[in-house]
C-alpha positions in Angstrom: 0.0 0.0 0.0 1.5 3.3 -1.0 -0.1 6.8 -0.9 -0.8 8.5 -4.2 1.7 11.3 -3.3 4.4 8.8 -4.1 5.3 8.7 -7.8 3.2 6.0 -9.5 5.9 5.4 -12.1 8.7 4.9 -9.6 6.7 2.9 -7.0 6.9 -0.5 -8.7 10.7 -0.2 -9.1 11.0 0.7 -5.5 9.1 -2.4 -4.5 10.9 -4.8 -6.8 13.1 -4.4 -9.8 12.1 -7.8 -11.1 8.4 -7.9 -11.6 6.1 -10.7 -12.8 4.1 -10.6 -16.0 1.8 -7.8 -14.7 2.5 -4.6 -12.9 0.3 -5.0 -9.8 1.8 -8.1 -8.1 5.4 -8.8 -7.2 7.4 -11.6 -5.4 7.7 -10.9 -1.7 11.3 -10.0 -0.7 11.3 -12.4 2.3 9.0 -15.0 0.9 9.5 -15.8 -2.8 6.3 -18.0 -2.9 4.1 -15.2 -1.5 2.9 -12.3 -3.7 3.2 -8.7 -2.9 0.3 -6.6 -4.3 0.8 -3.0 -5.4 -2.2 -0.9 -4.4 -2.6 2.9 -4.5 -4.5 4.3 -1.5 -8.2 4.7 -2.7 -8.7 7.7 -0.4 -6.0 9.6 -2.3 -7.4 8.5 -5.6 -10.8 9.9 -4.6 -9.2 13.3 -4.0 -7.3 13.1 -7.3 -10.5 12.5 -9.2 -12.0 15.6 -7.8 -8.9 17.7 -8.3 -8.5 16.5 -11.9 -11.9 18.0 -12.7 -10.9 21.3 -11.1 -7.7 21.5 -13.1 -9.5 21.3 -16.5 -10.1 24.5 -18.4 -13.9 24.0 -18.5 -13.9 21.8 -15.4 -15.4 19.0 -17.4 -14.6 15.4 -18.5 -15.3 13.9 -22.0 -15.9 10.3 -21.1 -17.8 7.2 -22.3 -21.0 6.2 -20.6 -20.6 3.5 -18.1 -23.4 1.3 -19.3 -22.8 0.1 -22.9 -25.7 0.1 -25.3 -27.3 -3.1 -26.8 -24.7 -3.1 -29.5 -21.9 -3.0 -27.0 -20.9 0.6 -27.9 -20.4 3.4 -25.3 -21.6 6.8 -26.3 -19.3 9.7 -25.3 -20.7 12.6 -23.3 -19.6 15.5 -21.0 -19.6 15.7 -17.2 -19.3 19.2 -15.9 -18.1 20.1 -12.4 -19.5 23.6 -13.0 -23.0 22.0 -12.9 -22.4 20.8 -9.3 -21.3 24.4 -8.5 -24.4 25.8 -10.1 -26.6 23.4 -8.1 -24.9 24.4 -4.9 -25.3 28.2 -5.6 -29.0 27.8 -6.4 -29.6 26.2 -2.9 -26.9 27.9 -0.8 -29.4 30.4 0.7 -32.0 27.9 1.5 -32.5 26.1 4.9 -33.8 22.9 3.3 -31.8 21.7 0.3 -31.7 18.7 -2.0 -27.9 18.8 -2.1 -27.4 19.2 1.6 -24.0 17.5 1.5 -22.4 20.2 -0.6 -20.5 23.1 1.0 -18.3 26.0 -0.2 -15.2 23.9 0.6 -16.5 21.1 -1.6 -17.2 23.2 -4.8 -14.4 25.8 -4.4 -11.6 24.3 -2.3 -8.3 26.1 -1.6 -5.0 24.4 -2.2 -4.9 23.3 1.5 -8.5 22.1 1.4 -7.8 20.0 -1.6 -5.7 17.8 0.6 -8.7 17.0 2.9 -10.9 14.1 1.8 -14.0 15.4 3.5 -14.8 18.0 0.8 -14.3 15.3 -1.8 -16.7 13.0 -0.1 -19.3 15.8 -0.1 -19.1 15.9 -3.9 -19.0 12.1 -4.3 -21.9 11.5 -1.9 -24.5 8.8 -2.6 -27.2 11.4 -2.3 -25.6 13.8 -4.8 -26.6 12.2 -8.1 -30.4 12.2 -7.3 -30.2 15.8 -5.9 -28.4 16.9 -9.0 -31.0 15.3 -11.2 -33.8 17.1 -9.4 -32.2 20.5 -9.4 -30.9 20.1 -12.9 -34.3 19.2 -14.4 -35.9 22.1 -12.5 -33.4 24.8 -13.6 -32.2 23.2 -16.8 -28.6 22.9 -15.8 -26.0 21.9 -18.4 -25.3 18.2 -18.8 -26.8 17.5 -15.4 -27.8 13.9 -16.2 -24.3 12.9 -17.5 -22.6 14.6 -14.5 -24.9 12.8 -12.1 -24.1 9.5 -13.9 -20.3 10.1 -13.5 -20.7 10.9 -9.8 -22.8 7.7 -9.3 -20.0 5.6 -10.9 -17.4 7.0 -8.6 -19.7 6.6 -5.6 -20.3 2.9 -6.4 -16.6 2.3 -6.8 -15.9 3.9 -3.4 -18.6 1.8 -1.8 -17.0 -1.4 -3.0 -13.4 -0.5 -1.9 -14.4 1.1 1.4 -16.0 -1.9 3.2 -14.2 -2.4 6.6 -16.7 -4.4 8.6 -18.6 -7.6 7.6 -22.1 -6.2 8.5 -21.9 -2.7 7.0 -23.9 -3.6 3.9 -26.5 -5.4 6.0 -26.9 -2.4 8.3 -27.2 0.1 5.4 -29.2 -2.3 3.2 -26.7 -1.9 0.4 -25.4 -4.9 -1.5 -22.3 -3.0 -2.8 -21.2 -2.3 0.8 -21.2 -6.0 1.8 -17.9 -7.9 1.9 -16.7 -9.6 -1.3 -17.6 -13.2 -1.3 -16.1 -16.1 -3.3 -19.2 -16.4 -5.5 -18.5 -16.1 -9.3 -21.7 -13.9 -9.5 -20.7 -11.5 -6.7 -22.0 -8.0 -7.8 -18.9 -6.3 -6.3 -16.4 -8.2 -8.4 -18.7 -7.8 -11.4 -18.8 -4.0 -10.9 -15.0 -3.8 -10.5 -14.6 -5.7 -13.8 -17.1 -3.3 -15.5 -15.3 -0.3 -14.0 -12.0 -1.6 -15.3 -13.4 -2.0 -18.8 -14.8 1.5 -18.6 -11.4 2.9 -17.7 -9.7 0.9 -20.5 -12.1 2.2 -23.1 -11.8 5.7 -21.9 -8.0 5.4 -22.2 -8.3 4.1 -25.8 -10.4 7.1 -26.9 -7.3 9.2 -26.3 -9.0 12.5 -25.6 -6.4 15.3 -25.6 -8.2 17.2 -22.9 -11.2 16.8 -20.5 -9.8 13.6 -19.0 -8.0 12.2 -16.0 -4.3 12.8 -15.8 -2.1 9.9 -16.9 -1.0 9.3 -13.3 -4.6 9.2 -12.0 -5.9 7.1 -14.8 -3.1 4.6 -14.4 -3.5 4.5 -10.6 -7.2 3.8 -10.9 -6.6 0.9 -13.3 -3.7 -0.4 -11.2 -5.7 -0.4 -7.9 -8.8 -1.9 -9.4 -6.9 -4.7 -11.0 -5.0 -5.3 -7.8 -8.2 -5.5 -5.8 -9.7 -8.1 -8.2 -6.5 -10.2 -7.9 -6.4 -9.8 -4.1 -9.9 -11.2 -3.8 -9.0 -14.1 -6.0 -5.8 -14.8 -3.9 -7.7 -14.6 -0.6 -10.4 -17.1 -1.8 -8.2 -19.5 -3.8 -5.0 -19.6 -1.8 -5.9 -18.4 1.7 -9.4 -20.1 1.6 -11.1 -17.0 3.2 -14.8 -16.8 3.4 -14.9 -13.1 2.5 -12.7 -10.1 1.8 -12.8 -6.6 3.2 -11.2 -4.2 0.7 -11.5 -1.2 3.0 -8.7 -2.7 5.1 -6.2 -1.8 2.3 -6.0 1.9 3.2 -3.6 4.2 5.0 -6.3 5.8 7.2 -4.9 4.5 10.4 -1.4 5.5 9.5 -2.5 9.1 8.6 -4.6 9.3 11.7 -1.5 8.4 13.8 0.5 11.0 12.0 -2.2 13.5 12.6 -1.8 12.9 16.3 1.9 13.7 15.9 1.1 17.0 14.3 -1.5 18.0 17.0 0.8 17.1 19.9 3.6 19.1 18.2 1.6 22.3 18.1 -0.3 21.7 14.8 2.8 21.8 12.7 2.8 20.2 9.3 6.5 19.5 9.1 7.8 17.5 12.1 11.4 16.8 13.2 12.6 13.3 14.2 12.9 14.5 17.8 9.2 15.7 17.8 8.1 12.4 16.5 9.8 10.5 19.3 8.4 12.9 21.9 4.9 12.6 20.5 5.1 8.8 20.4 6.1 8.7 24.0 3.0 10.8 24.9 0.7 8.6 22.9 2.0 5.4 24.5 1.6 7.0 27.9 -2.0 7.9 27.1 -2.9 4.4 26.2 -1.5 3.0 29.5 -3.2 5.4 31.9 -6.8 4.5 32.9 -9.5 7.0 31.9 -11.4 8.8 34.7 -15.1 8.3 34.5 -17.1 11.5 34.1 -19.9 10.1 36.1 -18.2 10.8 39.4 -18.3 14.6 38.6 -22.1 14.8 38.8 -23.4 16.8 41.6 -25.4 14.7 44.0 -27.5 17.7 45.1 -29.2 17.7 41.7 -30.7 14.2 42.4 -32.1 14.8 45.9 -35.7 14.8 44.7 -35.3 12.1 42.1 -37.8 9.7 43.9 -40.3 12.5 44.1 -39.9 13.3 40.4 -40.4 9.7 39.4 -43.8 9.5 41.1 -45.1 12.5 39.3 -47.4 11.9 36.3 -45.8 13.9 33.6 -48.4 13.6 30.8 -47.5 15.6 27.8 -50.1 17.9 26.3 -51.6 17.0 22.9 -52.1 20.6 21.8 -49.3 22.6 20.1 -49.5 26.3 19.5 -48.5 25.9 15.8 -50.7 27.4 13.0 -50.1 26.0 9.5 -51.8 28.1 6.7 -52.3 27.2 3.1 -50.0 30.1 2.1 -47.2 28.6 4.1 -47.7 25.2 2.5 -47.7 26.8 -1.0 -44.3 28.3 -0.4 -42.9 24.8 0.5 -44.3 23.2 -2.7 -40.9 22.8 -4.3 -39.2 21.3 -1.2 -42.1 19.1 0.0 -40.0 15.9 -0.5 -37.1 17.3 1.5 -39.4 18.4 4.3 -41.1 15.0 4.4 -37.8 13.2 4.5 -36.3 15.5 7.3 -39.5 15.2 9.4 -39.7 11.5 9.0 -36.1 11.0 9.9 -36.3 13.3 12.9 -39.3 11.4 14.2 -37.6 8.1 13.5 -34.6 9.1 15.7 -36.8 10.6 18.4 -39.0 7.5 18.7 -36.0 5.3 19.1 -34.8 7.3 22.1 -38.2 8.0 23.7 -39.4 5.6 26.4 -42.8 7.4 27.0 -45.6 5.8 25.0 -47.7 9.0 25.1 -44.8 11.0 23.6 -44.6 8.5 20.8 -48.3 8.8 20.1 -47.9 12.5 19.7 -45.1 12.2 17.2 -46.5 9.4 15.0 -49.8 8.7 13.2 -51.1 5.5 11.6 -52.5 6.9 8.4 -52.2 6.2 4.7 -50.7 9.2 2.8 -51.3 9.6 -0.9 -48.0 10.4 -2.8 -48.0 11.7 -6.3 -46.0 9.8 -8.9 -43.4 12.5 -9.4 -42.5 12.5 -5.7 -42.0 8.7 -5.5 -38.5 8.9 -7.1 
């Protein structure tokens, strides 16, 4: 595993000068019978994909569509990052937004902010494509459907390579976020193969501009091929029942280095002496027991606890809230957003409430008619 900051062209030579027939697996230096897979950190690749779009003159990509047609051909189209910016600007002043994951740092990052993965994740959010389609259709944004499709492809790739726990996909009800299994019909491996074919065809088109840089394009192909081979090696040689591709990342290493920088006064460049001093502090923190905050509670606040428990605190069923038809007409464009936020808020509140009467005030057993355009 190497970070993308390291030169992609020099990394294989640094690992081994004598490679095999391919460029993503090498003989292990200490075990000639064991392979050594060459993987670029997917987190850095995600940032590079976003930064490549920002570096283009028109901030766009000219790329083939991901799903081939019935004849097997892929139509070329444009994906504009400016469309994402326009969607953000249209909703930036609103309280309730379709593209709520976007922020100023995500659409217009500075050079320092480009090194942070969080703004990149705001652009490549699983909720972004649907939000872009709704806003684009309403305001007739340029190439919004193609841009949403490109974001959706990158989001699906990240889902597959970012699985770190066996039950993530079960909890989120997402098949792409489940571990990779040794089945020949596993959808994750099928998607990685389709993603690899898509990258290869894009490379063959030889677009002079509006494309990934050669380093980013090569690193995506390199990492995707390596992940496919890692899964095959884990199942065929190691006899594993599943594989978690999210374990092949440098997140823990970068988090540890971030602790060094914080303990050294938030400095970016550290000396060897500061690293040794910070490491001693971190080891000392792990050995000392944590003091419970429960002992700091003032006992005087709980003197009348038994008396409060016996009181019948029945909530009132009347709320001093007036909803007029004029207020509802103003929310016509964001009714799906309001419904989703209200439903999610009640869902979280009901899980924490232990009072049955409080739950009855928040929920209602009633069939709601939904128009076809709001079912998407």
